[in-house]
N, C-alpha and C positions, 0 to 999 in steps of 0.2 A: 815380278811386274809391279805388284802393290808397293814393294819396297822402293823401287825406282820412282814411282809416282809420288810417294811421300817425300822423298828427297827433293824431287823437283818442286813440290809445293813449298817446302821449307826454303829452298833457294829463291823462289819467286817472292815469298813473303819477306825474306831478308832484303831482297832487292828493292821491293816497294818501300820498306821501312827506311832503307838507306837513301832512296830518292826523296822521300818525305822529309827526313832529317836534313838532308843536304839543302833542300829547298827552304826549309825553315831557317837553317843557319844562314843561308844566303840572304833571305829576306830580313833576318834579324840584323845581319851586318849592314845591309842596305839601309834599313831603318835607322840604325845607330849612326851611320855616316850622314844621313839626311839631317838628323837632329843636331849632330856636331856641326854640320855646315850651316844650319839655321842659327845656331848659337854664335858661330864665327861671324856671320853676317850681322847679327845683333850688335856684336862688339864694334863693328864698323859703322853702325847706325843705319844699316840697310834693312829697315824693318819690313818693307813691302816684300823684298826678296825672301826674308826670313819667314814671313807668313806663307809665301808660296811653298817653301821647303816643308814647313809643318803640314800644309795641306796635302802634299805628296806623301809625307810620312803616314798620314791618316789612311791613305789608300792601301797601305801595306798593313798597318797596325789595326785599322778599324777605329771605332769610337774610343777616344782616350781623354780622360780628364786632364792629364798632364799636357797633352798637345793643345786642347781647347783653351786651357788656362794660359799657356804660352802665347797663343794667338791673341787672346784678350790683352795681355800685357804689351804686346807689340802695337796693338791699336792705341793703347794709352800713350805709349812712347811717341806715336805719330800724332798725338793730340786729336785723333779721330774719336771724339768722345761718344758720339752716337753709336758708332760701331762697337766701341768698348762696352757700353751699357747693354747693347743688344746681345753681344757675345756672352756677357755674364748672365743675362737672363736666359739665354739659350742653354747655358751649362746647368743652371738651376732647374729649368724645365726638364732637362734630360736626366740629370743625375740626382735631383732632389736638392734640398737645402744644405749643400756642403758648407760647413761653417766658414771656412776661409773665403769662399766665394761670396757668401751672403754678407760677410763683413766688408769685403771690397766694394760691393755694390752699394751698401748702406753708407759707407764713409764717403764714397765718391758723390752720391746723391746729396748727402748732407753738406759737403764742401762746395759743390758746384751748382746745385739747383735750389729751388725754393723749398720752404717748409712744407707747402702743400704737396710738392713732389715727393718729399720724404714720407708724408702721411699716406699718399697714394701707394707708394712702394710697399711700405710696411703692412698696411691694411690688406693689400693684395696678396702678399706672402702669407699673412696670418690666415687668410681665408683658405688658401691651399694647404698650408702646413701648420695647423694649430698646435701640433704636438712637438714641433721643433723647439728646443730650448733657446737657441739663439734668436729665432724668430719671435718667440714669446717674450724674451728679454727686450727686444727692440719695440715690440708692440706695447709692452707695459710703459715704455718710455715716451710713447707718442699719444697713447689713448687719452691722456689727461690734458692735452694741448687744447686751449680754448681761446676765444676772443670774448670781449665784453661789448654788448650792444651800446649804442650811444644814448639810449633812453635813460632818464633819471627821474625817480619818483620818491615821494616821502615813504612809501611802503609798497611792496609787492607781495601779495599772498601767493600761496601755492596754486599751480595750475590745476584746473578741472577741465579735462578735454583740451580744447584749443585756447581757452581763455583763462586769465587770472584777474582777480580783483586787485586794483591798485588804488592808492590813496594820494590825494593831492589837495592841499589847502583845506583839509578837514572834511573833504567829500570823497565819495567812492565811485569808481567806474570799472570798466573792463579793458584789458589790453590783450593783444594776440601774442603768439609765440615770437613774433619779430619785434615785440616791444611797442608796436604802434597802437594808438588808442582805437578801440572798437566802440565803446560806449563812454562818453565824456564823464568825468568825475563830477557829477552834479547831485548825487544821491547821498542820503544819510546812511543807507545800507543797500547792499546789492549781493545777490547770491545766484549762482548758476550751477546746474547739475551736470554739465558736461555733455548733454545730449540735446535737450529741447531748447533751441535758440528762440523760440517764440514764447517761452515761459521763464524769462529771467526775472527773478523776484527783486523788487526794489521798494525802498521806503523813502518817501519824499515828504518831509515835514510830518504831518499826522496821517498821511495816506500811504497805504500799502497796495501794490498792484503788480501785474506782470507786464513786461515790455519785450520786444524782440531786439535782435542785435543792432537794428537801426535806430533804436531808442523810441520806437513807436509803442504806445500803450496797446496791449492786446487783451487783457482781462483785468477786471477789477471787482472785488467782492461788493455785494449790495450792502452788507453790514459793514459799516465803517469803524467798528469797534476794535478791529485788530490793530495792535501796535507793533506787531512783527509777524512776517510771514517768511519762512525759509524756502530754500530751493526744493523743488519736487524730487522725491526719491521713491521709486516704486508707487508712483501716483499718489503719494502722500507728502504733505508739507507740515512741518512743525510751525505752529502759530501761537501768538500770545494775545490774550484778551483779558482785560481786567486784572493784569498781574499774574495770571495763571496760564499754563500751557496745555495744548491739546493738538489734535491732528485734523487737517483739512484734506479733502481730495482736490483734484486739479480744477474742479468747478467751484471751489470754495465751500463745499458742503462739509459741515462738521461731522467727523467720523468717530470722535470720542468726546467725552465731557471735558471741559476746560477746568481741570481740578489739580493739575500738577505744578510743582514748583520748578520743574526743568524737564526737558525732553530731548532726545537725540533723533536724527533722521532714521527712517526705517531702511534696512538693507538686508538682503537675504531673509526677508520676512520677519526681522527682529529689530527692535529698538529698545531704548531704556527711558524710564520716566522716574522722576524724583518727587517724593513727598517729605517735607521737613528736610532732614539731612540724610535720608536713606533712599537707595535706588532699587528699582525692580525692573525685570525684563517684560516687554510687551510685544504682542504679535501684530500682524497687519490688520487683524480684525478689531484691534483695540482692546483685546483681552489680556489681562495680566498673566504672565507665564510663571512668575515667581512672586513671593511676598517681597515687601520692602526690607531686604536683608543685607544689601551691599552698601558699604561706606563710599564707594566710588565705582564708576564704570568708565573705562578709558575710551575716548573717542579719537579718531584720526583727524587729518587736516580738514575733512569734510564734516566732521562731527559724528561720523558713523562709528558704531561700536562693534558691529559684527562683520568680520571679513574672514574668509576661509572657514566660516562657521565656528570661529574662535572669538570669544568675548572676554576681555581682560577685566576682572572685577577685583575689588578690595574688600577684605573683611579683617577688621582689627589692624594689624601692622603688615599684613601680607597681601600681595597681589597673586592671582592665579587665573587660569583659564577655565571657562565653562562653555558648554554648548548652548544651542538655542533653547534648550529646556531648562537651563540653569544648572545642569549636572557637571561636576568637575571632570576635566579631561585628564588630569594626572595629579599626582601628589606634589608636584614641583611648585615651589613658591618663590616669589621675587620681591625685592624691595619696591620696585616700580616697573610698570610696563607701559610702553607707548604702542598704541594699537597698530595692527597691521594696516598698511596702505594698499598693498596688493598681495600676491602670493609669494613675494620676495621676503627677505629677512626682516625680523621684528626686533626692535631695540628693547633691552631689559637692563635693569640695574641690580647688581649684586655686589656686596662688599663695598658699597659706596662708589662703584665705577660702572660704566655702561659697556655692554657688548651686544651680541646678536644671536638670536636663535632662529631655527626654521619652523615650519608648520608642525613638525613632530616634536618640537621643543628640544631638539638637539642643539647644544651650544656650538655654533659655527665660528664665532669670533669672540675671543676671550674678553671678559669685562675689564677694560684697561683705559677707557676714555672718560674725560670729565663729563661729557654729555654726548648723546647720539640721537639721531633720528632714523626712522625706519628706512630700509632700502627701497628704492624704486628704480627700475630699469638698470639694475646692476651697480648702483652707486648708493652709498650711505653717507650722509653728512655727519661729521664728528668734530668735537671741540677738543683742541689740544692747547694748553697754556692760554686759555681764553680766546683762542682764534679758531675759526671753522675751516675745514677742508673736506675732501671727499675720499673715501676708501672704496676699493672694489671688494668682490666676494673673497679674494685671497688675502684680505687685510693689507693690501698694498695701497699706499697713499698716492692715488692717481692724480689728485689735484691738491697741491700743497696748501696748508692752512694759511690763508691770507685775508679771510673775510671776518667781519664782525658778526655776521649771521648768514645762514645759508638754508635754502629751501630744498624741496624735493626735485629730483632729476626727471624730466619728461622723457617720453619715448624717443624724441628726436634730439635729445641732448641739450635741452634748455633748462636752466634753473635760475630762480631768483636769488640774488646775493646782495649783501649789504656792506658798504664801506662807510663807516661813521654813521651819519644820519641819512645817507642816500642809498636807495636801492636801484639796482639795474639787473640786466639779464646776462648770465653766463651762457655761452654757446660752444659746446664741444665741436671740434673739427672732425672727430671720428666717433662713431657710436657703435657698440657691439650689436 
């Protein structure tokens, strides 16, 4: 009895296998016939009918990159461009960034649509698939696309917050990120800390005082002896009186003696002051942290020397980094250092050429440039053959060297650039 049952089960399993195989072979033949018919219809130019055949084939085969791609190509042949783009996008969304499909979509968008459409496509793909090589290659190709604003000035300094100092007819004022004037260029000096728009420091003739962004006077020291007052930083401003420098608070109260030959703004609780030709570090209380032992202390575009608690100093022929206590951070030395602007890469010179290091002093970009400026927001300005351009953190020349000078990149992709004797603003169309 058990033997007969086993034989019966074997027969049933064999029959089930035969039916399954027969069904599969039948479906496979049906599928192949449908694909062949679709291809025959394509040869006759009957693309709508071919699409219908491919759709029927999908019901048998299920999702298929081959079938979806064939359908997309038939839409292209029909000049149904919207349907073609939608189908390619559908394929990418379902199967990921298949290289040949990404190439088709990119080339079609480049040939048929606007540059802005290409940027939107590539930036969208990069957001979803940043690890795809083909997507990364296309992204590298578009991220440096920019326009230049119509503004033109004698000089534009680097942005601090939303404003940059500009110069026109020998006077200084402020412009916004769009290049439009915020404060007319009517002052001999102007300084803004990027935050307090009611404490913009200006010098007008012999008078130094604070204004707001509307140009209205907000505060003025009772003592008119100050010949220079800088922007507030940590509620302190560098000021000059009688040819010597010291620090004021926001109410113009003197916080140090005016005994120094130079001074930097305070930041991270640290600044630097000079006596004679030597520099020392000073804290927010106005107390010296070190003796006057440094031949130079590097300041960034705001004059600040301490960023990331790293201060670039020079002794003898060498530059190196110290902390806020004046203690060396490493044994590494450099021919020159340009102070950090942010926590991005810092420019250093070794072997007569400029490159970049990170906060741990790891060399991230080899020293190969004539000159370089610190990285800000993913871009560093570099000089090649006397002309400035911008590289990214991978040392890719994202913006080709075409400028006579170039400033720091802002968070929204704006940077001051120079052609000859005229400065304007570069505006990236895409920003990381």
